[in-house]
N, C-alpha and C positions, 0 to 999 in steps of 0.2 A: 241369309243373315251373312254378313262378314264382320272381320275384328282386323282393327289395325293394332299388329302389334308394336310399332314403333310410332311414338307421338311428336310424327315432324311437322303436324298442322296444330299442336296444341290442343286444348279442349274443345269439340266439334258440338255444337249443338242445332235443329233445326233441319229444313228439308234444300235441297237443291235438285231441281227436276224430277227423276220417281225416285231419289235416294233420300233416305230419311237419318240422321244422323242423332245418336244418343250414347249417352255417359253411362258406364255401368261399370263398378269396381275399380276408377279409374282409367279405363280404357273407352277407345272410340269404338261405336258398335254402329255398321253399316246395315239397315235394312231396306227392302223395297217397300215403297209408299204404297199404301194400300190402295188396292182402284175401287170406286163407286159403287156399293152393293145393294141393291133393292131387293127387297124380302119379298118373297111371292105371294100374293094375295088368294092362298086357297084354304079351305077348309083344314085340310091336312096338316096343313103348316102351323095353324094356329093350336091344332089340338095337340101340335109337339111341342110347341110353346108354351101352352098350359100343363102340360105333363111335367115338363120341367121346373116350372117354378111349385108347382104340388111337391115334386121331389127336393127341390132345392128348401122349401118350407121345412117340410119333415126333417130333413138332413140338418138344417140349422137347431132346431128343437131337441134332435138327439144330440146332436154336439153339443149342446148348452149342458147336459148332464156330465159332472165331470167322471162318474165312474162308467157310464156309455161307452163316453170318448176312448176312456183307456182299454176298455173291453175292445172296442173296434181297431184301437193301434196294433195290437197284437197281432191280426191277421194281413196286415201291409208289409211285406218285404223290406225288410231295415234299405235296401238298395236303390228301394223305388223312389220316384223324384215324384208320388201323388201324395198327397195329406188326407188326413182321415175325412175332414169335410166333402172332399171330391170324391173319396170312394163311397162314402154313402152315399152321394147321388148317384153312383153308377150303380150301387146296389138297388136302391130305392125306386129309381126311375122303371124299371119294368112292371114293377108292383101298382102303378097308376093306372085307373079305368076312367077316361072323362074325367070327369070331377069327383071321383072317390078313390078308393083305395080297396086293393085286392085283400083278401081276409087274411091270405097268406104273408104279407107283410113281415120282415124281421127288423126288431130293431136293434138284436143282436144276433151274434155269429151263430151257428147253430152247434148245440153243446149236446155232451153225454148224458149231463144232469137232467133228469125228468123230475115235473110236476104234474099235479092231477088238480083241475079247475073244477071247484062244487060250485061255485056262483060268485058272480059281479055283480052289485048294485050301489044305488047311492041312494042313501037315508039322510035325508034332511041335507045338513053340511059337510056327510061324510061319503068317500067312496071307500066301499068294504070289499075284499075280498077275502074269499072263504077258498082255502086247498085242503083236498083230501090228506091221509096222513101219507108223508113222506116216503117211508119206510126203507127197508135198507136198499131195495131197487132202485132208489133215486141216484145212487151213486155219489151222493154226499157223506164227505169224511168227518164224522162227528169230533175225531180226535183234533182235527185242525179247525174244520168250519163249525165256528160255535153260535153264529147270530145271523140273522137275513132280512131283508128287504124287499118289498117289490117296487120296481121302476116300471112307470105305465104311460105310454104315450097314446092319447085321445085324441081321435079324428072325429070332428064335428062336420054335419053337411047338412042341407036342406032345411035352409033356415025360414024360423017363421015370419020373419018381416023382411021383405023385398030389399031396403034399405042395408041388411046386414050382407058381409062377404058370402059367398056361397058355401066356403068352409073356414076351418079353422082348426089349429091344433096346438096341442099344450102338452107338457110332461109333468106329471105329478110323481110324488116319493111317499111311502109308506111310511108308518112308525117301526123301528126295529124290534124284533122278536129273539128270543133262545129258540134256537133250533131245537125240535123234537120230532123223531120220524114216527114215534107211534100213535100221537094224537093229531086231530084236523088243527089247522092253523088258520086264525083270523087276522088279517091285516088290515089297518084303517089309514084312510089316508084324509087330513081335515082339507077341505076346498077353501080356497078364498074366496072372495064376495064375487071376484072377477068370474072365477069358474063356475061358482054358482049361476051365475048370469048366463055364462055359454050354456049348460046345461038346459035352463028356461028358455033360449033362443033358438035351441037347432032338434029338429025332430030326430035324426039320425045321430046317433053316437056309438061308435067303434074304438074299443081298448085293447090295445097290444101291450102284453108284459111280458116282462123279467124278475125270477127270483135270484137275488145277487145276494150271495153270501160272503163271509167276513170272519176274521179270526178273532180270537179275545180281544186284540188292540184295535178291531173294527176295520182292519186293513182288508180291502179287497181280495178275496180268495176266486171264487168261482162265478157262473152264472146259468141260469136254465136255458134252454131254447125259448124261443117266445111262442107264448099262448095268448089266444084269442077271444073275446067275449063281444057282445053288443049289450049296450043298455039302454034301456027304458024310460 
């Protein structure tokens, strides 16, 4: 790609031979016209395309959660040209297996904050996640971190009806609780009617969650690493 420093020709747009002229920030940009490309008709190619689509879908769902997006923004170098969404795709792509996801998928970067999952279940219209007592070894500073909630990504696959998409992805968030290091914590998420229908429409449900901590003003402070469960 070339750039015209001096505007001898005025504003140029369009193509001429193999050259493509564009305008960017008041400058004329010249690029080579792309050659025609025919994608290969191979199983490997379509597998890569499918993996990318799933990775893009999961990335989009994570990106839609304001606080998950904020957490991921911290790990991208400030001088990097990559944005959070594209970074997420590069992180998630290796965890896609065919039409499913690896159990080690990360919805947040790894963290020293540790939690221990007791159970994750759906009861009527609620997703209920029980954590064992956090204890001092969770590395949660209760002088600063006062409240917590759980953000979860649910990956649905193997639909009961062949007319449905083979997979679906949603992000849900629990209620906010006061942090207690000595007792078990139960987080509840009220499921929308659409999400209840998803639970009824797919046989396989994988849930990837993170505990997010907040200060007394409910400003995000920290997060746990991703923890995983399967839902019946």
